[in-house]
N, C-alpha and C positions, 0 to 999 in steps of 0.2 A: 330215519331221515325222511322228512315230508317231500312229496312230489307234487309239482304243479302249484298253481295259485300265485299270488302276488309275492314278489321278492323285492326287497329294497334295492334300488339302483338299477333294476332291470328295465329294458326297453329304451325307446328314444326319449331324450330329455324334452320337456315341454318347450314349444317354440322352435325346435330344431327343424330345419328343412331337409327334404330328401335330396338325393344326389341330382336327380333330373331338374328339380326346381332351382338348385344352386347353379347348375350349369347354364340354364336358360337365363337367369338373372345376370350372370357373368357375361354371357354372350351379348345381351342387350346393352350392358354397360360398355363393352368394347366397341359396339357399333354406335354408341352415343345416342341410343334411343330411350325415350321415356314413354311407355304406353299410356300412363295416366294423363300426362300432358297432351299427348296426341288425341286421346279421347275427348278431353276438354276442348281442344281446338276444333275438333269435328262437331261437337255439340254446339259451340258458338257459331260456327259457319252454317250449320243446318238451321239454327234459329234465325240467323240473318237472312237466309235464303227462303225462309217460310216453311221449311220441311219440319214441321213440329213433331211428326211421328218419329223421325230419326233423332231429333234433338231430345225427345223424351226418353228414347232407348239409351242414348249416350249418357244423359244425366242420371238415369236410374242405375246405370252401370257404375257410376262414380259414387253413388250414395254410400256404399259400405266404407269408403275412405274418408267420408265427411265427418263422421263421429259415431258414437255408439247408437245402437238400435233403440228406438223408443220401447218402453215396456208395454206389453199388451194391455188393452183395457179390460177391467174386471167386469164380468157380467153380474147384473143384479138379479137375484132370484125372483120369480113371479110372486111369491107369497109375501114379500116385504115391500114396504113403502119406499120407493127410490128417493123421495125428497128427504126423508128422515135419515137414510143411511149415507147420503152424500154429504161430505163436510161443506160448509159455507165457503165460497170463494172470497178471499180477502184481496181487494184491489189496493194499489198504492194510493196514498192521499193525494198525489198530484194528478191522478187520472180523472178525466171528465168524460161523461157519455158523449158519443159522437166524435170524439177526437181520433183522427187517423193516426195509426202507428207507423 
C-alpha cells in the first residue's frame, strides 16, 4: 500500500472557505454590513474632499473585485526587432485620429 502523495478526494475542495472566514462573513451579514460598499463610499467621499491619496488606496483595494487581472506584458528580447515581432494593431473602421473616446 503506497504512503503519502496525492489521493483522490483528499483535502479541502476548491473554493471552500475555512471556518473563520465563514464565521466572519455570517457575522457581517447579521450586522447588515457590506465592507465593499463601505470602501466604495469612503473612496467617493475622499475624492470629493480632495484627499486623492486615500481615494487611490480605497479604489486600489476594490480593484480585485472589478474583474480579472490583466495579463502581464511580454518582454521583447534585445536581439530581435520589436517592430517585426509585434502584430499590427487593427482599429475599427469608424475610428478617426483625434477622436476622444
